[in-house]
C-alpha positions in Angstrom: 0.0 0.0 0.0 1.4 3.4 -0.9 1.5 6.3 1.5 -0.8 9.2 0.5 1.2 12.1 -0.9 0.7 15.5 0.8 -1.4 18.1 -1.1 0.9 20.6 -2.8 0.6 24.1 -1.2 -0.5 25.7 -4.5 -3.4 23.2 -4.7 -4.5 24.1 -1.2 -4.5 27.8 -2.1 -6.3 27.2 -5.4 -9.1 25.3 -3.6 -9.5 28.1 -1.1 -9.7 30.8 -3.7 -12.1 28.6 -5.7 -14.4 28.4 -2.7 -14.3 32.1 -2.2 -15.2 32.6 -5.9 -18.2 30.2 -5.4 -19.3 32.0 -2.3 -19.2 35.4 -3.9 -20.4 34.6 -7.4 -23.8 36.2 -6.8 -22.4 39.4 -5.3 -22.9 42.5 -7.4 -21.8 46.2 -6.9 -25.3 47.3 -5.8 -25.3 44.8 -3.0 -24.7 46.5 0.4 -22.3 43.7 1.4 -20.1 44.4 -1.7 -17.6 46.9 -0.2 -17.1 44.8 2.9 -16.6 41.6 1.0 -14.2 43.3 -1.4 -12.1 44.5 1.5 -12.1 41.0 3.0 -11.1 39.5 -0.3 -8.2 42.0 -0.5 -7.1 40.8 3.0 -7.3 37.2 1.8 -5.0 38.1 -1.1 -2.5 39.6 1.4 -2.7 36.5 3.6 -2.0 34.4 0.5 1.0 36.5 -0.4 2.4 36.1 3.1 1.5 32.4 3.3 -0.8 33.1 6.4 -3.2 30.2 6.3 -4.9 30.8 9.6 -5.8 34.4 8.8 -7.0 33.5 5.3 -9.3 30.8 6.7 -10.7 33.1 9.4 -11.3 35.9 6.9 -12.9 33.3 4.5 -15.3 32.3 7.3 -16.3 36.0 7.7 -17.0 36.2 4.0 -19.1 33.0 4.2 -21.0 34.4 7.1 -21.7 37.7 5.2 -22.8 35.8 2.1 -25.1 33.5 4.1 -26.9 36.6 5.5 -29.5 38.1 3.1 -28.7 41.7 2.1 -30.6 44.5 3.8 -32.2 47.1 1.7 
């Protein structure tokens, strides 16, 4: 039996960004959540660039929470 190979780091990041894209696919500029989500996505990009997995994941959870909440207005 072969030992499972670890997932390459770039694959992990790709999966995370894909999930964020799926979460925010319905977001449009008129949505009141738009500016907040865009700022959080910018933070995620920074966390990616500094290889900060924990902060990326926490920020992704905030984005998911926002997207799970219906927009007001």
